[in-house]
N, C-alpha and C positions, 0 to 999 in steps of 0.2 A: 206236354206240360213240363217235362224234365228239361227241355230246352230253355224255357222261360226262367227257371231257377238257375240254370247254368250261366245265363247271361247276367243275372242280377248279382251273383256272388262276386265276380271281379269288380263290379261297380262298388259294392260294399267294401271290398278290400281297398280299392283306390280311395274311397272316402275316408276310410280308417287311417290310411297312410297320410292323407292330406290333413286330417285332424291332428294326427300325431306330429306331423311336421310343423303345423301352425302352433301347436302347444309348445313344441321345443323352441320355436322362435320367440314366443312370448316369454317363456322361462328365461331364455338367454338375455333378452332385453331387460327383464326384471332384475336379473343378477348383475348385469354390466352397468346399467344406468346409474345406480347410486355410487358406484366406483368412479364413474366419469365426473359426477358432480363433486365428489370429494377431491378428485385430482385437480379440477378447475379451481376449487377453493384454496387448495394448498399452493397452487401456482400464484394466486393473488397474494397470499400471505408471504410467499417467498420473495416476490417482487417488493413488497412493502418492507420486509426485513432487510433486503439488499439496499434499498434507499436509505434506511436508517443507519445501516453500517457505513455507507458512503459519507453520510453527514457526520457521523461520529469520528470517522477517520480524518475528516477535514479539521474538526475541533481538536482532535488529538495532535495533528501536525502543528496547528497554531499554538497549542499549549507547550509542545516540545520546543518550538522556536522561542517562546517566552522564557522557558526554563533555561535554555542555553544563554539567552541574553542576560538573565539575572545571575549568571555565574560570575560575571565581571563586577567587581566591587565598585568601580567607577559608575556603572549603570545604577547600582543599588543606591549609591550616594546621591546621584542626580534625581532619581525618583523620590527619595526621601525629602530632598529639598523642594522639589516641584509639587508633589502631591500631598505631602504631610506637613509642609512648612517647617521642617526640622533644620537646625543649624549645628555646626560643629561646636564642641565645648569651648567656651571662651569667646565665641563669635557673638555678634549682636545681630538679632533678627529685626527687620523692619517690615511693618505692614502699612501699605498705603491706604489712606482714607479717601473715599469717593468725594469728589467736589460737588457742592451743591447745596 
C-alpha cells in the first residue's frame, strides 16, 4: 500500500507544477497583451502625426516662399494692381465693360 502512495505523490507534484506553469503563462499573457494593444495604437497615432507634420511642412515652405516674394516692392505693386484693382495716385484706372 505504501508503494501506491509513493507513485501518486510525484504525479501530484508534476500536476501542481504543470498548473503553476500554466497559471504563470496565463498571467504573463494577461499582463503583456494590453501593453501590445497600446503599443500598436500609439504606432498608428505616430504615423498619423508624422503625415500631418509632413503636410504642415509643405504648407510652411510654400508660405515662406510667398513671404520672400512679397519682400520685393515691385511684386507688391503688381499684386495690388492685378488683384485689388489699385492705381498709383494721379493715375486713371480703367474698367472694361463686357460686350453684349
